[in-house]
C-alpha positions as CSV (number, residue, x, y, z in Angstrom):
1,M,-13.5,0.3,-95.3
2,A,-17.0,-0.5,-94.1
3,R,-18.0,-0.9,-90.5
4,N,-18.2,-4.4,-89.2
5,Y,-21.4,-4.4,-87.2
6,R,-21.0,-8.0,-86.2
7,Q,-17.6,-7.3,-84.7
8,E,-18.9,-4.2,-82.9
9,Y,-21.6,-6.2,-81.3
10,D,-19.3,-9.1,-80.3
11,R,-16.7,-6.8,-78.8
12,Y,-18.8,-4.2,-77.1
13,Q,-22.6,-4.1,-77.4
14,G,-22.9,-7.9,-76.8
15,T,-21.0,-8.0,-73.5
16,A,-23.0,-8.8,-70.4
17,E,-22.2,-5.3,-68.8
18,Q,-23.4,-3.4,-71.9
19,K,-26.6,-5.5,-72.1
20,K,-27.5,-4.6,-68.5
21,R,-26.8,-0.9,-69.1
22,R,-28.9,-0.9,-72.2
23,A,-31.7,-2.7,-70.4
24,M,-31.7,0.0,-67.6
25,R,-31.8,2.8,-70.2
26,N,-34.8,1.1,-71.8
27,K,-36.4,0.7,-68.4
28,A,-35.9,4.5,-67.7
29,R,-37.6,5.2,-71.1
30,R,-40.6,2.9,-70.2
31,Q,-41.0,4.6,-66.8
32,A,-41.1,8.0,-68.5
33,M,-43.7,6.8,-71.0
34,K,-45.8,5.5,-68.1
35,K,-45.7,8.9,-66.5
36,G,-46.6,10.5,-69.8
37,Q,-43.4,12.5,-70.1
38,V,-42.4,11.0,-73.5
39,R,-44.1,9.3,-76.4
40,K,-43.0,7.1,-79.2
41,G,-41.3,9.2,-82.0
42,D,-41.3,12.5,-80.1
43,G,-37.5,13.0,-80.4
44,K,-36.9,13.0,-76.7
45,D,-34.4,11.1,-74.6
46,V,-34.3,10.3,-70.9
47,H,-31.2,11.8,-69.5
48,H,-29.3,10.4,-66.5
49,K,-27.8,13.4,-64.6
50,D,-24.9,11.4,-63.1
51,G,-24.3,9.6,-66.4
52,N,-25.0,6.2,-64.8
53,P,-27.8,4.4,-66.6
54,M,-28.0,1.9,-63.8
55,N,-29.3,4.7,-61.5
56,N,-33.0,5.2,-62.5
57,K,-34.0,7.2,-59.4
58,A,-36.6,9.9,-60.1
59,G,-34.1,12.7,-59.0
60,N,-31.5,11.4,-61.4
61,T,-33.5,11.3,-64.7
62,Y,-35.3,13.9,-66.7
63,V,-36.4,14.3,-70.3
64,R,-34.3,16.2,-72.9
65,S,-34.2,16.6,-76.6
66,A,-32.2,13.8,-78.3
67,S,-29.8,16.3,-79.9
68,S,-28.9,17.9,-76.6
69,N,-28.7,14.6,-74.7
70,R,-26.3,13.0,-77.3
71,S,-23.7,15.8,-77.3
72,F,-21.4,17.6,-74.9
73,P,-20.8,21.3,-74.3
74,R,-17.7,22.4,-76.2
75,N,-15.2,25.3,-75.7
76,K,-13.8,27.4,-78.5
77,K,-11.2,24.8,-79.3
78,A,-13.9,22.1,-79.7
79,Q,-12.8,20.3,-76.5
80,K,-15.3,19.1,-73.9
81,R,-16.0,21.5,-71.1
């Protein structure tokens, strides 16, 4: 069964709350680009320490590699730590 991207957008990505969260993540990326911390295509992500993309304070964001930012530490049983 193929993914229904239209349905995914309608049910989750297209909601007002998710649009605001995505806009704030994009804003954090633009701020980091302005500071010279990241460049287009560099494989880096802007990480929010508290996990809240609405909080773009300088002490809450820093640059990480995309692979480390998009995963969670796991224990021996493959559960999140």
